[in-house]
C-alpha positions as CSV (number, residue, x, y, z in Angstrom):
1,M,52.9,67.1,47.2
2,N,55.0,64.0,46.7
3,G,54.4,62.7,43.2
4,T,56.1,59.4,43.6
5,F,54.0,56.2,43.7
6,D,54.3,54.3,47.0
7,F,53.8,50.6,46.1
8,G,53.7,49.5,49.7
9,E,51.0,51.9,50.6
10,A,48.9,50.8,47.7
11,Q,49.3,47.1,48.6
12,N,48.2,47.8,52.2
13,T,45.2,49.7,50.9
14,A,44.2,46.8,48.7
15,L,44.6,44.3,51.5
16,H,42.5,46.5,53.7
17,Y,39.6,46.5,51.2
18,V,39.9,42.7,50.6
19,S,39.7,42.2,54.4
20,L,36.6,44.3,54.6
21,A,35.1,42.4,51.7
22,A,35.9,39.1,53.3
23,A,34.4,40.2,56.6
24,Q,31.2,41.2,54.8
25,V,31.1,37.9,52.9
26,Q,31.6,35.9,56.1
27,R,28.5,37.5,57.6
28,V,26.4,35.7,54.9
29,P,25.1,32.3,56.1
30,G,27.0,29.5,54.5
31,S,29.7,31.7,53.2
32,A,32.4,29.9,55.2
33,I,31.5,26.6,53.5
34,A,31.6,28.2,50.0
35,L,35.0,29.9,50.6
36,R,36.4,26.6,52.0
37,Y,35.1,24.8,48.9
38,I,36.7,27.4,46.5
39,K,40.1,27.2,48.2
40,S,40.2,23.4,48.2
41,S,39.0,23.1,44.6
42,Y,41.5,25.7,43.4
43,Q,44.4,23.9,45.0
44,N,43.3,20.5,43.6
45,D,41.9,21.6,40.2
46,P,42.2,25.2,39.2
47,V,40.8,24.5,35.7
48,R,37.6,23.3,37.3
49,S,37.3,26.5,39.4
50,A,37.7,28.6,36.2
51,V,35.0,26.6,34.4
52,E,32.6,26.9,37.4
53,L,33.3,30.6,37.6
54,F,32.5,31.0,33.9
55,L,29.2,29.1,34.3
56,F,28.3,31.2,37.3
57,L,28.8,34.4,35.4
58,F,26.9,33.0,32.4
59,A,24.0,32.2,34.6
60,V,24.0,35.6,36.2
61,R,24.2,37.2,32.7
62,Y,21.3,35.0,31.5
63,L,19.1,35.9,34.5
64,L,19.8,39.6,34.2
65,A,19.3,39.8,30.4
66,P,16.3,41.7,29.2
67,T,13.3,39.5,28.1
68,Y,12.0,39.5,24.5
69,S,8.9,38.0,22.8
70,T,9.2,35.2,20.4
71,L,6.0,36.2,18.7
72,K,7.4,39.3,17.2
73,S,8.4,38.9,13.5
74,A,10.0,41.1,11.0
75,H,6.6,41.7,9.3
76,V,6.6,44.5,6.8
77,P,3.2,46.1,6.5
78,L,2.0,46.4,2.9
79,T,-0.6,48.5,1.3
80,E,-3.5,46.9,-0.7
81,D,-1.9,48.1,-4.0
82,E,1.4,46.5,-3.1
83,I,-0.3,43.2,-2.2
84,D,-2.3,43.2,-5.5
85,E,0.9,43.8,-7.4
86,L,2.7,40.9,-5.7
87,V,-0.2,38.6,-6.3
88,E,-0.3,39.6,-9.9
89,D,3.4,39.0,-10.4
90,W,3.4,35.6,-8.6
91,T,3.4,32.5,-10.8
92,P,2.7,29.2,-9.1
93,E,4.7,26.1,-9.9
94,P,2.8,23.5,-11.9
95,L,1.7,20.3,-10.0
96,V,3.0,18.2,-12.9
97,A,5.6,18.7,-15.6
98,I,4.5,20.5,-18.7
99,Q,3.6,18.1,-21.5
100,T,6.1,17.8,-24.4
101,T,5.0,18.0,-28.0
102,F,5.2,14.2,-28.2
103,E,3.0,13.7,-25.2
104,E,0.4,16.2,-26.4
105,A,0.2,14.3,-29.8
106,E,-0.1,11.0,-28.0
107,N,-2.9,12.2,-25.7
108,E,-4.9,13.6,-28.6
109,K,-4.8,10.1,-30.3
110,R,-5.4,8.1,-27.1
111,P,-8.2,5.6,-27.6
112,V,-11.1,5.5,-25.2
113,I,-12.9,2.3,-24.4
114,V,-16.7,2.5,-24.0
115,G,-18.4,-0.1,-21.9
116,P,-16.8,-3.2,-20.3
117,T,-13.2,-4.2,-21.1
118,G,-12.6,-7.5,-22.7
119,P,-10.8,-9.3,-25.5
120,K,-13.0,-7.4,-27.9
121,S,-13.6,-3.8,-26.8
122,R,-15.6,-1.0,-28.2
123,L,-14.0,2.4,-28.6
124,S,-15.6,5.8,-28.4
125,T,-15.2,6.1,-32.2
126,G,-17.7,3.1,-32.6
127,R,-15.0,0.6,-33.7
128,T,-14.5,-2.8,-32.1
129,V,-10.9,-3.7,-31.6
130,T,-8.9,-6.7,-30.4
131,N,-7.7,-5.6,-27.0
132,L,-4.1,-6.6,-26.3
133,A,-3.4,-3.6,-24.0
134,T,-4.9,-4.8,-20.7
135,Q,-3.8,-7.5,-18.3
136,N,-6.9,-9.6,-18.7
137,H,-4.9,-12.7,-19.1
138,Y,-7.5,-15.3,-18.1
139,N,-10.5,-13.2,-19.3
140,F,-11.9,-13.0,-15.8
141,L,-13.4,-9.6,-16.8
142,S,-16.0,-11.6,-18.8
143,S,-16.7,-14.2,-16.1
144,A,-20.4,-14.3,-15.2
145,V,-19.5,-16.0,-11.9
146,L,-17.3,-13.1,-10.8
147,K,-19.9,-10.6,-11.9
148,D,-22.6,-12.3,-9.8
149,R,-20.4,-12.5,-6.8
150,A,-19.4,-8.8,-7.1
151,I,-23.0,-7.6,-7.4
152,S,-24.1,-9.7,-4.5
153,T,-21.2,-8.3,-2.3
154,L,-22.0,-4.8,-3.5
155,R,-25.6,-5.1,-2.3
156,T,-24.6,-6.6,1.0
157,Y,-21.6,-4.4,2.0
158,G,-22.1,-1.2,-0.1
159,V,-19.5,0.5,-2.3
160,G,-16.7,0.9,0.2
161,P,-15.9,0.8,3.9
162,C,-15.1,4.5,4.0
163,G,-12.4,4.1,6.6
164,P,-8.9,2.8,7.1
165,P,-8.5,-0.9,8.0
166,G,-7.4,-0.2,11.5
167,F,-10.3,2.1,12.2
168,Y,-13.7,0.4,11.4
169,G,-12.6,-0.3,7.8
170,T,-11.8,-4.1,8.1
171,Q,-14.6,-6.4,7.1
172,D,-14.9,-10.2,7.1
173,V,-14.3,-10.4,3.3
174,H,-10.9,-8.7,3.9
175,M,-9.9,-11.2,6.5
176,K,-11.0,-14.1,4.2
177,L,-8.9,-12.7,1.3
178,E,-5.8,-12.4,3.6
179,A,-6.3,-16.0,4.6
180,D,-6.8,-17.1,1.0
181,I,-3.6,-15.5,-0.2
182,A,-1.5,-16.8,2.7
183,S,-2.9,-20.3,2.1
184,H,-2.2,-20.1,-1.6
185,L,1.4,-18.8,-1.2
186,G,2.2,-21.0,1.8
187,T,3.0,-18.2,4.2
188,A,2.0,-17.7,7.8
189,A,0.1,-14.5,7.2
190,C,-0.9,-11.8,4.7
191,I,-2.0,-8.2,4.8
192,I,-3.9,-6.5,1.9
193,Y,-3.7,-2.9,0.7
194,A,-6.3,-0.8,-1.1
195,Q,-3.9,0.2,-3.9
196,S,-1.4,-2.0,-5.7
197,F,1.1,0.8,-6.2
198,S,1.2,1.8,-2.6
199,A,1.9,-1.7,-1.4
200,S,5.6,-1.6,-2.3
201,S,6.0,2.1,-1.5
202,S,4.6,1.5,2.0
203,V,6.1,-1.9,2.9
204,I,9.7,-0.8,2.3
205,P,9.7,2.3,4.5
206,A,7.8,0.4,7.2
207,F,10.9,-1.7,7.8
208,S,13.9,0.1,6.4
209,K,14.8,3.5,7.9
210,R,17.6,6.0,7.7
211,G,20.9,4.3,8.2
212,D,19.7,0.9,7.0
213,I,21.1,-0.6,3.8
214,I,19.1,-1.7,0.7
215,V,20.7,-3.6,-2.2
216,A,18.3,-3.3,-5.2
217,D,18.1,-4.3,-8.8
218,R,18.8,-1.4,-11.1
219,A,15.6,-2.2,-13.2
220,V,13.1,-2.2,-10.3
221,N,9.7,-0.6,-11.1
222,Y,8.6,2.9,-10.1
223,A,6.6,1.9,-7.0
224,I,9.7,0.3,-5.5
225,R,11.8,3.3,-6.3
226,K,9.3,5.5,-4.5
227,G,9.5,3.2,-1.5
228,L,13.3,3.4,-1.5
229,Q,13.1,7.2,-1.7
230,I,10.6,7.4,1.2
231,S,12.7,5.1,3.4
232,R,15.7,7.4,3.2
233,S,17.9,4.3,3.5
234,S,21.3,3.8,1.9
235,V,20.7,2.2,-1.5
236,R,23.3,0.1,-3.3
237,W,22.5,-1.0,-6.9
238,Y,23.4,-4.1,-8.8
239,N,23.1,-4.8,-12.5
240,H,19.7,-6.2,-13.6
241,N,19.3,-9.9,-12.8
242,D,23.1,-10.3,-12.5
243,M,23.7,-12.6,-9.6
244,A,27.5,-12.3,-9.9
245,D,27.3,-8.5,-9.6
246,L,24.8,-8.9,-6.7
247,E,27.3,-11.1,-4.8
248,R,30.0,-8.5,-5.4
249,V,27.8,-5.7,-4.0
250,L,26.8,-7.9,-1.0
251,A,30.4,-8.8,-0.2
252,T,31.6,-5.2,-0.4
253,T,28.7,-4.0,1.8
254,V,29.4,-6.7,4.4
255,K,33.1,-5.8,4.5
256,E,32.4,-2.1,4.8
257,Q,29.9,-2.6,7.7
258,A,32.1,-5.1,9.6
259,R,33.3,-2.6,12.2
260,K,30.2,-0.4,12.2
261,P,27.0,-0.6,14.3
262,L,24.7,-3.4,13.1
263,T,21.9,-2.2,10.7
264,R,19.0,-3.8,8.9
265,R,20.0,-5.0,5.5
266,F,17.6,-5.9,2.6
267,I,17.7,-7.2,-1.0
268,I,14.8,-5.9,-3.1
269,T,13.9,-7.1,-6.7
270,E,11.0,-8.3,-8.8
271,G,9.8,-11.8,-9.7
272,I,9.1,-10.7,-13.3
273,S,10.7,-7.5,-14.3
274,E,8.2,-4.8,-15.3
275,T,10.7,-3.0,-17.5
276,C,12.5,-6.0,-19.0
277,G,10.0,-8.9,-18.8
278,D,12.6,-11.5,-17.7
279,I,12.3,-13.8,-14.7
280,L,14.3,-13.7,-11.5
281,D,16.9,-16.5,-10.7
282,L,15.3,-17.1,-7.3
283,P,17.4,-20.1,-6.2
284,A,20.7,-18.3,-6.7
285,L,19.3,-15.2,-4.9
286,V,18.1,-17.2,-1.9
287,A,21.5,-18.8,-1.6
288,L,23.2,-15.3,-1.6
289,K,20.6,-14.1,1.0
290,H,21.5,-16.8,3.4
291,R,25.2,-16.6,2.8
292,Y,25.4,-12.8,3.5
293,K,22.5,-12.7,6.0
294,F,20.3,-10.2,4.3
295,R,16.5,-10.0,4.4
296,L,14.7,-10.5,1.0
297,I,11.8,-8.6,-0.4
298,I,10.4,-9.7,-3.7
299,D,7.8,-7.7,-5.7
300,E,5.5,-10.3,-7.4
301,C,3.0,-7.8,-8.9
302,L,3.4,-9.4,-12.4
303,S,4.4,-13.0,-11.4
304,Y,1.7,-13.8,-8.9
305,G,-1.2,-15.4,-10.7
306,V,0.9,-16.1,-13.8
307,L,3.9,-18.3,-12.9
308,G,3.7,-21.8,-11.5
309,R,1.3,-24.6,-11.9
310,T,-1.4,-22.9,-9.8
311,G,-0.3,-19.3,-10.2
312,R,1.6,-19.1,-6.8
313,G,4.3,-17.0,-8.6
314,I,8.0,-17.2,-8.7
315,T,8.3,-19.5,-5.7
316,E,6.2,-22.2,-7.3
317,H,7.9,-21.7,-10.7
318,T,11.4,-22.2,-9.3
319,N,10.4,-24.7,-6.6
320,V,11.6,-22.5,-3.7
321,D,9.8,-22.6,-0.3
322,A,8.0,-19.2,0.3
323,T,9.3,-19.1,3.8
324,N,12.8,-18.4,2.4
325,I,11.5,-14.9,1.4
326,D,10.9,-12.5,4.2
327,M,8.3,-10.4,2.3
328,I,6.3,-11.2,-0.8
329,I,4.6,-8.1,-2.3
330,G,1.9,-8.7,-5.0
331,S,-0.9,-7.2,-6.9
332,L,-4.6,-8.1,-7.0
333,S,-5.3,-5.9,-10.0
334,G,-3.2,-7.6,-12.7
335,A,-4.0,-11.2,-13.7
336,L,-6.6,-11.4,-10.9
337,C,-8.6,-8.6,-12.4
338,A,-9.7,-7.2,-9.0
339,G,-7.9,-4.4,-7.2
340,G,-5.4,-3.6,-4.4
341,G,-2.2,-5.2,-3.3
342,F,-0.8,-7.5,-0.6
343,C,2.3,-8.4,1.4
344,A,2.7,-12.0,2.7
345,G,5.2,-13.2,5.2
346,S,5.5,-14.2,8.9
347,E,3.0,-13.2,11.6
348,D,5.4,-10.6,13.0
349,I,6.1,-9.1,9.5
350,V,2.3,-8.7,8.9
351,E,1.3,-7.3,12.3
352,H,4.1,-4.7,12.2
353,Q,2.6,-3.3,9.0
354,R,-0.8,-2.9,10.5
355,L,0.7,-0.1,12.7
356,A,3.7,1.1,10.6
357,A,2.7,1.0,6.9
358,P,1.4,4.4,5.9
359,S,-0.9,3.2,3.1
360,Y,-2.5,0.7,5.5
361,T,-3.0,3.0,8.4
362,F,-4.1,6.2,6.6
363,S,-5.9,5.0,3.5
364,A,-9.5,3.7,3.2
365,A,-9.7,-0.1,3.1
366,L,-10.2,-2.1,-0.1
367,P,-13.8,-2.1,-1.4
368,A,-15.5,-5.4,-0.3
369,M,-16.6,-6.4,-3.9
370,L,-12.9,-6.2,-5.0
371,A,-11.9,-8.4,-2.1
372,T,-14.6,-10.9,-3.0
373,A,-13.5,-10.9,-6.7
374,A,-9.9,-11.5,-5.7
375,S,-10.8,-14.5,-3.5
376,E,-12.9,-15.9,-6.3
377,T,-10.1,-15.6,-8.9
378,I,-7.6,-17.3,-6.6
379,R,-10.1,-20.1,-6.2
380,L,-10.5,-20.4,-10.0
381,L,-6.8,-20.5,-10.6
382,Q,-6.4,-23.4,-8.2
383,E,-9.4,-25.3,-9.5
384,Q,-8.8,-24.7,-13.3
385,P,-5.2,-25.5,-14.2
386,D,-6.3,-25.6,-17.9
387,L,-6.3,-21.8,-17.8
388,F,-2.5,-21.8,-17.5
389,V,-2.1,-24.3,-20.4
390,Q,-4.3,-22.2,-22.7
391,L,-2.5,-19.0,-21.8
392,R,0.9,-20.4,-22.5
393,E,-0.3,-21.8,-25.8
394,N,-1.4,-18.3,-26.8
395,I,1.9,-16.9,-25.7
396,K,3.8,-19.3,-27.9
397,T,1.5,-18.5,-30.8
398,M,2.1,-14.8,-30.5
399,R,5.9,-15.2,-30.1
400,A,6.0,-17.3,-33.2
401,Q,4.7,-14.4,-35.2
402,L,6.9,-11.7,-33.8
403,D,10.3,-12.6,-32.3
404,P,11.8,-15.0,-34.8
405,R,10.0,-13.6,-37.9
406,S,10.6,-9.9,-37.5
407,D,13.7,-8.3,-38.8
408,W,13.2,-5.2,-36.6
409,V,12.2,-6.2,-33.1
410,M,12.9,-8.9,-30.5
411,C,11.1,-9.9,-27.4
412,T,12.9,-9.4,-24.0
413,S,10.2,-11.1,-22.0
414,A,10.5,-14.6,-20.7
415,P,8.6,-17.3,-22.6
416,E,6.2,-17.7,-19.6
417,N,5.5,-14.0,-19.3
418,P,2.1,-13.1,-20.9
419,I,3.2,-9.4,-21.2
420,M,5.5,-9.3,-24.3
421,L,7.9,-6.4,-24.5
422,L,9.1,-5.8,-28.0
423,V,12.2,-3.7,-28.4
424,F,14.3,-2.8,-31.5
425,K,17.2,-5.1,-32.2
426,P,20.6,-3.7,-31.3
427,E,21.7,-3.8,-34.9
428,V,18.7,-1.8,-36.0
429,V,19.3,0.9,-33.3
430,E,23.0,1.1,-34.3
431,S,22.5,1.2,-38.1
432,R,19.6,3.7,-37.9
433,K,21.4,5.7,-35.1
434,L,18.1,5.7,-33.1
435,G,18.1,7.7,-29.9
436,V,15.5,7.2,-27.1
437,Q,13.1,9.8,-28.5
438,D,13.4,8.3,-32.0
439,Q,12.5,4.9,-30.7
440,E,9.6,6.2,-28.8
441,G,8.3,8.0,-31.8
442,L,8.6,4.9,-34.1
443,L,7.0,2.6,-31.5
444,Q,4.1,5.1,-31.2
445,D,3.7,5.0,-34.9
446,V,3.5,1.2,-34.6
447,V,0.8,1.5,-32.0
448,D,-1.2,3.8,-34.2
449,E,-0.8,1.6,-37.3
450,C,-2.0,-1.4,-35.3
451,L,-5.0,0.6,-34.1
452,A,-5.8,1.5,-37.6
453,N,-6.0,-2.3,-38.3
454,N,-8.3,-2.9,-35.2
455,V,-5.6,-4.2,-32.8
456,L,-5.1,-2.3,-29.6
457,I,-1.6,-2.4,-28.0
458,T,0.4,0.1,-26.0
459,R,3.9,1.3,-25.2
460,L,5.9,0.6,-22.1
461,K,5.8,3.8,-20.1
462,S,9.2,4.8,-19.0
463,L,10.2,6.2,-15.6
464,P,10.3,9.9,-15.0
465,E,13.7,11.3,-16.0
466,G,16.2,11.2,-13.2
467,P,20.0,11.9,-12.9
468,A,22.1,11.3,-16.0
469,D,23.5,8.1,-14.6
470,A,20.1,6.7,-13.6
471,W,19.0,3.5,-15.3
472,Q,16.3,3.9,-18.0
473,P,14.5,1.0,-19.7
474,Q,14.8,0.6,-23.5
475,P,11.6,1.9,-25.2
476,A,9.3,-1.0,-26.0
477,V,5.9,-2.0,-27.2
478,K,3.7,-4.0,-24.8
479,V,1.5,-6.8,-25.9
480,C,-0.7,-8.5,-23.3
481,I,-1.8,-12.0,-24.1
482,T,-5.2,-13.3,-23.1
483,T,-7.1,-16.6,-23.1
484,G,-10.2,-14.7,-24.2
485,L,-8.9,-15.0,-27.8
486,S,-8.6,-18.3,-29.7
487,K,-5.3,-19.5,-31.1
488,R,-6.4,-18.3,-34.6
489,E,-7.4,-14.8,-33.3
490,T,-4.1,-14.5,-31.4
491,E,-2.1,-15.5,-34.6
492,K,-4.0,-13.0,-36.7
493,A,-3.3,-10.2,-34.2
494,G,0.4,-11.2,-34.2
495,I,0.5,-10.9,-38.0
496,V,-1.1,-7.4,-37.8
497,I,1.5,-6.3,-35.3
498,R,4.4,-7.7,-37.3
499,H,3.2,-6.1,-40.5
500,A,2.7,-2.7,-38.7
501,I,6.3,-2.8,-37.5
502,T,7.5,-3.6,-41.0
503,K,5.4,-0.9,-42.6
504,V,6.6,1.8,-40.1
505,M,10.2,0.9,-40.4
506,T,10.3,0.6,-44.2
507,R,8.4,3.9,-44.5
508,K,10.9,5.6,-42.2
509,K,13.8,4.1,-44.2
510,A,12.3,5.4,-47.5
511,Q,11.9,8.9,-45.9
512,S,15.5,8.9,-44.7
513,T,16.9,8.0,-48.1
């Protein structure tokens, strides 16, 4: 047997089998067209032929692969004893954070008001105190006219509509309230929400989405912060009420976005700061808004019903046309003593929220009696300008007893703000080396001492703790001024507060020495 390999014979054999295969392929209908296509494509673009071959083989492999069920899971059967053991060992996470020792002590001493709230309120202990802890600035809570209108509306419409506004929840009193607010502010339209807190947290994500840019004041309130979080937008912060820093952030943002796709851009801040008490420089902000072409959203939960000759808010106070602000968010539960919130702006702005704002589309509508009460208070503010004069006189009276005469605290609120925020002076914090917890404890002692002398005030509640670099307000005592007290009663309450601060701080100083 010849053991040598004959290459020519092997080549002839291979060609023979290829010819046989080609003959069999040519018998298939359309095979000539396919072979002609493969030859021409290989000559013109061999890479394309290789890719098509790969895709053909992948398709064949996919079709011939065995099927499997997606319903099958890696479920491990457990016995009843094993299930009981796992359930016993499982510890659910708490819905809220565990109370600190300071919070527990505060809750144990928390006063409870029995009966109607007013300038003079009765506590569960039986004592009657001067109430400077609620935003009853114009004493509307004691108005007989408002009570009669609320009772009449309750008997006509019932307790609540029991449905969202877009689904059989809207009533004629709601539409009247929206028209009243829009007319009062000077805007084209208005939309009302059932909760004041959810107004900001719903309006912001209704317009700003992922990829959009929001430039916000570092000191904005908690409702705005939740709206920023829900929107998932890119947030840039500027120093509180610092227009120079705001311009720097706006210029940097515009420069960075110059060659990127166009996005929606917003500036968000407050008319009166909830955590600092000062007033926005609106004319400067509007000028920056127009210069850098940003939309402007202002939260007027504390300024609407307080600032201006007729309570129209920051726009009336600074003599700025409301049409320069894209969205005005406000509260009906503060100075107006009703309930709910609103957003005023153009017709398009309002109608978009009726479909896109979560709190409007999914929450039950505002109770009719609260809508009627809000409409009435707006009417009273416009018809009784003396209310603002009396309120500002009481503010001056209280400030005269506290800010210039106290060696320990100062007021960070604007002179027109009826909510006075009292914080420790910088030199006191530095000399005593007071941390945040130390200040909170001392201020709570001040609140307790005032209560012991029949004056009810409260502390500014801080935001939940965030990242280490997150902005936190300075601990403060909050004093709410009301026209329900005479000038003499307001002065007397201010003296009690000042003496309580002095007593707590001197006692602390004696203990430390």
